C-alpha positions, 0 to 999 in steps of 0.5 A: 511778833509784836509785843507790848511796846515800852517806848514811844517812837517818833514818826521818822524813827527807823530801826528795830523796835524793842517790842518786835521779836522773830520766832520760827514756826516751831515756837511761834505757838508759844507766843499765843496770848502773850502780846499784852506783855513786853518782849522781855516778859513774854520771852521769860514765859516762853523759856519757862515752857521749854525743856532745859535743853532748848531754853 
């Protein structure tokens, strides 16, 4: 899942972008409507939706 980027990468850059996160099928639905946020902001909102045992 790609969220709003906070870094501009050069064309020849390689690596894992700061705005890309992996989610399992069970939790993917929690990302709906959050792609306008940064990854950190989105993860904070996702964790707030989870029961304490999962967060």
